[in-house]
Each structure stands twice: as C-alpha cells, then as structure tokens.
N, C-alpha and C positions, 0 to 999 in steps of 0.2 A: 530449430532449437529455441529461438527467441519469441516466435509468434504462434507456435503450436499448429503450424500448417501441416497438411498431409499430402503425400504424392497421390495424384489422381485427378479426376475431373468432377465438376459440379454435376454434370449430366448423370454420372454413375451413381450419384447420391439422390437423384430425383429432382434436381434443380435444373429446369429446362427452359423456363420463360425468361427471355432476354430482358434485363433491367438496366441496360446502358453500359457505358464504358468510361473510365476515368484514367488519366495518366498522372502518376505521382513521381516526384523526385525523391529518391531515397539515398541517404549517405552510404558510401561504399559501393552499393549496387548500381546506382544511377537511375535512369528513367524506367519506370515500371508501369505497364499497361494492365489495368484491372478490369476484367469482364465480370459483370454482376448478373446473377440469375436468381429467380425465385421459383418456388414450387407453384404449380397451377392452382392448388387449393388455397394458397396463401394470398392470392390476388384478391379473392373475395373477402377474406378476413381482414386484411390490412389494405385499405383503399389508398390510392395514390394521393399523397399530400396529407394523409391523416396524421394527427399529432398525439403525443402522449406526454403527460406531466410526471416528472420524476423529482425526488427530493433526497437530500442527505443532511443529517444532523451532525454537527461538529461542535463540541463544547456547548456554549449557550446560544448557538446560532444555527438556523436551518437555511439551506440554499435550495432553491427550486428552479427548475428549468423545463421548458416545453420544447421537445425535440420531435423530429420526424419519427414516426412509429418504427421505421425499419432499423433505427439505431438503438431501440430499447434494450435488446438483449446484450449488445456490447457495452452499453453504459452501466447496466446492472452488474455484469460479470467483471468489468475492469475497474469500475470506480465505486462499487458498493452502493449504488443508488437504489432506491426503492420506488415503486409505482405509487403515486398518491401526491398529496399536497402538504405543505408545511402547516397550513391551518388545521388540517385534520389531526395533527400531532400537538396542537396547542400553541404553535408559533404564529402569532397574528400581528405583531408589531413590526411595521415596515422598517427595514434597516438599510434600504438603498438597493441599487441595481448596478450590475456590471455586465459588460458585453465582451466576450472572448472569441477570437478566431481559432477554430480547431481544425487541424487537417482532417480530410475526409468528411467530417460532419458539417463544417462550415461555421457560421456565426452562431454563438450560443449566448443567450441572455440569461443571466442568473439573478433571480430575485431573492434577496436576503431578508429573513425575519427573525425576531426574537420573541421570547415569552414576555408577558406583561410582568411588571414589577411585583404584583401581588402573587402570581404563580411562582416566581423565583423565590420569594420569601417563604412560602409554604413548603416548597421542595427543599428539604434539608437532609440530603442523603448521608448515610454513615460513611460512605466512601466517596472520594479519596480521603484518607486519614490526614490529620493535621501535620504529621511528621513527613508527609510526602514532599520531596523536592527533586529537582533535576540537577545536573552537573553545575559547578561553579567555575568561572574563568576557563571555560572550555576552549581548547585549541583545535579547531577544525582541520587546519593544515596538517598537524601532527597525526590526528585521528585517521585521515585518509591516506597517509603516507605508505601504508603497507596493507597486505591482505589480512583479513580476520577469519578465524575458524570458529564455528558455532559448536559449543560443547553441550549446551542444553537449550531447548526452546519449547515454547507453548504451542500446541497444535491450534491452527486457525484455519479458516475456510480455504485459503490459498496455499497453506503449508501443512498438509495432512501428515500424520505420524509415519506413514509409509515412505516418506521422503526424508527421514531422519538419518541419512547417511552422507558423509563427506560434505556437509553443508558449509559453504564459504561465501564471503562477501568481499567485494573490492570496490573502491570508490575513486572517482576522478573528479577533482575540482575544476570547473570550467573557468576560463579566463574572463568571461563575461556572461551575464544572465541571458537565457534564451527569450524569445518573444513571448512564450507562454509563462515565463517567470521562474525558470529552473536554474539552479546554480551548480548542481552536482549530478554526475552520471552514476547510477547504482547498478553494479553487476552482481547478480545472485547465481549461485550454483548449488545443485543438490543431486543426490543419486538415490535410487531405490535399492532394495536388498539385492536384486538381480543385476544391478549395474546400470539400469535405465537412467539416463541423464535428463535432468530438468535444469534449464538455464534461462535467465531473462535479464533484460536491461531496462531499468526504470529510471525515473528522474526525481531529484529532490530539490526543494527550495529551502533556503535558510530563513527561518522565522525569527529566532533569537540566538545568535551565534554564541554569546557568552554563557547562556544556560543550556546549550546543547539541544535546542529545539529546531527540528526540521520537519518537513512534510514531504511525503513520497506518493507518486502516482505513475501510471503509464505515461510516457512522454508526450503522447498525442492529446492528452486531456489538459484543459486549463487548470492552473494550480489551485483554483477554488475548490476543485474536487479531490485534492490530495489529502492523504490521511497522516496523522501525527507519527513521527519517528523521533523519539526523545532519548537522548543519552543521559541516563540517570547518574552514572558514575563511570570514571575512566582514569586509568593510570598507564601511561606509556612505559614507565619504568618497570612496573610489575606485569605489564602485558595483558590487561583485561579491560573489558567494557561491559556495562549493564545497560540494556536497551529495552524500551517499552513502546508499545503503540499508543502512547498517550497516558493519561492518568488512570489509575485503577479505580474505576467508578462502580464496579459491581461487587456486592458483598458475597462472601462465601462463609461457610461455617467457621473457618480459621481466620480469615483476614479479608483482603480485597484483591480483585483481579480486573484486567481489562475485558472487553468483549472478545468474542471468538469468531467474528465475521471477517470483513475486509478492512475497513478503516476503524481506527480506535481499538485495535486488537493486537495482542502479541506481547511476549516477554522473551528476551534472549540473553544468554551469557556468551560473550565473545572472548577469545584469547588469541594472542599473536602466534603462539606455537600450536601446531596441529596436535601434537601429543598431549594427552590430558594430564594436567597437574591437579590431583584430587584436592590437595590442600588449598590451592588457589581457587578451585571451583567452590569449595565450601565457604571460603571467605566472601566470594561474590554473592553466593546464596544468602549469607547472613546479612549482607548489605541490603539485598532485596527485602528481606524480612523486616529490617529496621525501617524501611521506607513504607511498610504496610502491605507488602505483597504476600499472597498465599503461594508459596513456592512449590506446593504439591502439583501445580499445573505444569511445571517444567518436566520435560522428557529428555532422556539422554540422546545425544547424537553420536553415532558410531563414526569415528574418524580413522578407522583402520581399513586396509585393503582398498584404498581409493584408486581410481584410474590414473591419477597423476594431476599435475597442475593444469587446470582447465585454461583454454585460451580465452583471454579477455578481449572483446572487440571494442 
C-alpha cells in the first residue's frame, strides 16, 4: 500500500544479476533483508560506481547533488529531481553546501546556487500576484487534530484525476524532529472509480508555522528535497482549508497557477466533513480567486460510496 511493491520475484521480471544485500531496520516490521538485482544489459550501461548529477529548483534557489547512477530513477520519481546541473538553468552563484545522511542512498552532498542579482531583476514574472498571501496566525496543532476530506483538487503528476475518489489526508505531529528534519507524518489516501486503493505516508517539516508554510517529501529523503505545502486559508470553526503546493508562479489566460509536476505543484480544498457543502466549497473557491488562482484547474473529488475509514499506520 505505501511503497508500491508487487508480489513476485525480481527474476521473473528479468533482473537476475546479483547486486548485493542490505539489512534495514523498518518501524513496525523490524529487520528487513533486501536482495538487489540488475538486468544483465544494464551492467554495461551503468558502470559500477558511475555517478549522475541531479538538480531541483525551489523558489530562488537551486540544489544540486551527485549520486550513484543506480539511485537516479528513485530520486527523479520521489523527489521531482531532474538530470542536469544548476548552472545550465542559470543558477551560478554559490550559496553553500550541506551534507545529509539518507537511508539506503547514504551520504548526500547538496550544493546550493542562486541566480545573479542582474538575472533576478530582469526576471519580473506576472505571477504570483501582489495579493497572494498564506495563512496568518496559523494553528498547526488544531489543523492536524482531525482528518481532512478533499472536495476539489488540481491534477498533478503524482495525483492523476483517475484517483479523484474518497481522497483523505491525516496528519500526526511528532514530539521531536527526525534526523532528516521532519516534524509531521502525512498520511494520504485515495481510491479509483473501481475501488482500487492508493495510500502513502510522507513526512513534512515546518518552515514557518505562523504563516502555515510546510514542506513535504518521502521520509527517506533529506528535507532539502522537500516541496512546498502551504496553508493559504483555514478555519476550524467553519471546517475548511485551502492548500497549495507553493506560490502560483505560472500564468494562465485567467489568472495564476502552480506547476503540475511533483514539487511546487497542486491546489486543494479540504473540509472536515466528508459530505460536500456546496456553499462552503464556493466560499473557499472565491478565497482562492482573491489570492490570484485560476480555479478552473480544480477538479471535483467524489466522496460517495467510499470503502470506509482507512487504517492510518
């Protein structure tokens, strides 16, 4: 459910060349032995010890890491990284280096870069609009106190419209920050029209608690690779929340929107009640419009005929 694993063997899928064994300690499950295999043809393509450089742009900063090539696919799929360098994207001003310990991958060095002041002055995008703001005096403890039901959401790479059924989110505030810098456990649940279940547990770090700014990523990645999760407006009394994957930086014919990839992507309308309140939904849509969003990107989520309360691990 959480890792997208399938029953069967690597050999049945054509992976027969032994690539070593590791033992990992996993919460709840305990000690797990992982046998690794590659396809015979891949040994020639990816040499032992070969590296690949990946990057991710977040706001006005670009993070770049060099990893073993065998981790390229996982890093691109889970963290929204792209193959290439920050310099090729115009980020050339050194902004420091950090080193993170990542389970499975190991030690990851992240080089950070910014664009030169001249480039930043020239780049004056129409979006986000001046009126765009996030929440004020945000109460995170209240926000995570109960389950949220998604009434409308923007399709993005990891949330296709085919999964717009029974979408829910539940959050658990940790007593202390993890070694990789996370403060909150994020439990997501969705179904397809035929009842196929999709669930995942991610991790979030608090960036600015008062303004509702967090960042989310798979728990095994260092928080430098996390993507924005911003609470734009929230009322516990009325039972709603408006969430975006960061600022709406892309212009549309009507207004602005976020990207539709992995990080920096998405727009959601949450309610505490699973049954749709159309008046409340319209109110939150109007709040999004006032903040400069093109709400035509929002698609309905069907909260009827759900399988029931999913178990949160």
